[in-house]
C-alpha distance (Angstrom), angle and dihedral (degrees) to the residues before:
residue distance angle dihedral
M1 . . .
Y2 3.82 . .
V3 3.80 90.7 .
Q4 3.80 89.5 73.9
K5 3.82 89.0 65.0
I6 3.80 92.1 65.7
A7 3.81 107.5 22.9
Y8 3.78 141.3 34.2
L9 3.80 114.1 -111.5
D10 3.78 120.0 -164.8
N11 3.82 123.8 -166.7
L12 3.80 92.6 -83.7
A13 3.82 92.5 52.0
L14 3.79 90.9 48.5
R15 3.80 91.5 49.2
L16 3.83 92.0 50.7
A17 3.81 92.4 45.0
R18 3.79 92.0 51.4
R19 3.81 91.5 47.9
F20 3.84 100.6 43.8
W21 3.83 108.1 22.6
P22 2.86 127.0 129.7
G23 3.77 87.1 35.9
A24 3.77 149.9 72.0
L25 3.81 99.9 -46.9
T26 3.80 123.3 108.5
L27 3.80 114.7 -165.3
V28 3.80 119.2 -157.0
L29 3.80 104.9 -146.5
P30 3.81 138.6 173.4
L31 3.80 110.3 -85.2
K32 3.80 118.9 -123.0
N33 3.81 116.6 -120.9
N34 3.82 93.5 -118.3
I35 3.83 91.2 69.1
S36 3.79 120.4 85.6
K37 3.79 114.5 -114.0
Y38 3.80 85.1 -137.5
V39 3.81 86.0 81.9
T40 3.82 91.6 56.1
A41 3.83 100.4 37.2
G42 3.81 89.7 -108.0
R43 3.80 97.1 -49.5
N44 3.80 125.5 132.7
K45 3.79 92.5 -135.8
I46 3.79 136.2 63.6
G47 3.79 136.0 -158.5
I48 3.80 112.8 -128.3
R49 3.77 130.5 -171.8
V50 3.78 134.6 171.5
P51 3.81 104.8 -152.6
N52 3.77 124.0 -142.2
H53 3.78 94.2 -133.2
E54 3.79 125.6 113.5
V55 3.82 96.0 -142.5
A56 3.81 94.6 45.5
L57 3.80 92.1 47.0
R58 3.80 90.5 50.8
I59 3.82 91.7 50.8
I60 3.80 89.7 49.5
E61 3.81 91.5 48.7
E62 3.82 93.5 47.7
S63 3.82 89.9 48.1
G64 3.79 93.6 57.6
G65 3.79 98.4 -94.5
I66 3.80 103.6 -62.8
V67 3.80 129.7 77.5
T68 3.79 124.9 170.6
G69 3.74 120.4 -148.7
T70 3.72 147.4 131.3
S71 3.76 136.5 -126.3
A72 3.79 119.6 -72.3
N73 3.79 91.1 -121.2
I74 3.78 139.2 64.9
S75 3.80 112.5 -101.8
G76 3.79 110.3 -86.5
H77 3.80 94.2 18.5
P78 3.79 121.1 107.8
P79 3.81 115.6 -90.3
P80 3.80 114.9 -107.0
R81 3.80 117.2 -114.4
N82 3.80 93.5 -160.3
V83 3.81 141.0 10.4
K84 3.81 93.0 -91.2
E85 3.82 90.3 61.4
I86 3.82 94.9 55.2
E87 3.80 109.4 111.5
E88 3.80 117.5 -112.1
D89 3.85 90.8 -122.2
I90 3.80 89.2 61.8
L91 3.81 95.1 43.8
N92 3.81 90.6 52.9
Q93 3.83 90.6 58.1
V94 3.80 100.6 52.0
D95 3.78 134.9 73.6
I96 3.78 97.9 -148.4
V97 3.79 140.6 14.9
V98 3.79 120.9 -160.9
D99 3.78 112.1 -147.3
S100 3.80 107.3 -153.0
G101 3.78 97.4 161.6
E102 3.77 133.1 -100.1
G103 3.81 116.6 -10.6
L104 3.76 131.1 -156.1
G105 3.79 96.6 -102.4
T106 3.81 91.1 -144.3
P107 3.80 113.7 113.0
S108 3.77 123.3 -132.3
T109 3.76 121.2 -95.9
V110 3.81 110.1 -107.2
I111 3.78 119.5 -150.3
D112 3.80 123.9 -177.2
L113 3.80 110.6 -140.2
T114 3.82 93.5 176.2
V115 3.82 90.6 81.6
Q116 3.80 131.8 60.8
P117 2.91 118.3 -98.5
P118 3.82 95.5 26.6
R119 3.80 112.8 -109.4
I120 3.79 131.0 -145.0
I121 3.80 107.0 -130.7
R122 3.80 94.5 -178.4
E123 3.77 128.4 9.3
G124 3.78 109.0 -144.2
A125 3.79 136.2 141.9
I126 3.82 93.2 -17.0
R127 3.78 109.6 62.3
R128 3.80 126.3 -134.6
E129 3.81 91.0 -116.7
E130 3.79 90.9 58.9
L131 3.81 91.5 52.5
S132 3.80 98.9 40.3
G133 3.79 89.6 60.8
L134 3.82 88.0 62.7
I135 3.80 101.5 39.3
G136 3.79 143.2 7.6
L137 3.79 109.3 -96.4
G138 3.77 132.4 -154.9
T139 3.80 120.7 -145.4
């Protein structure tokens, strides 16, 4: 698992990864010391997701297993479902956009595993009820 090259995964993280990856779950994990904090804006943690999308998985594979990126929307704005819905401000800041057709439009669920109990930062495609059956969650 390439994730183990950049982040620490405990048993809970491994269990969630095996259950929901590839898929719509982003895990916030402790960053390993060999990774530049430039990637995380100075933080000691990193959000990691393995998407369930053929084109994205191929890009990741061809790139050696790890790709850094951000969402194609400004925080708080609705996620685009296609290239035409990406805001001009975002398009002006990138070198390339890969058009792989219509997306789901539902963001991933983000869970922070660097705190105890784990905390859902954003509820998305994977519902709280589905996660709480696996682990104890904070609010």
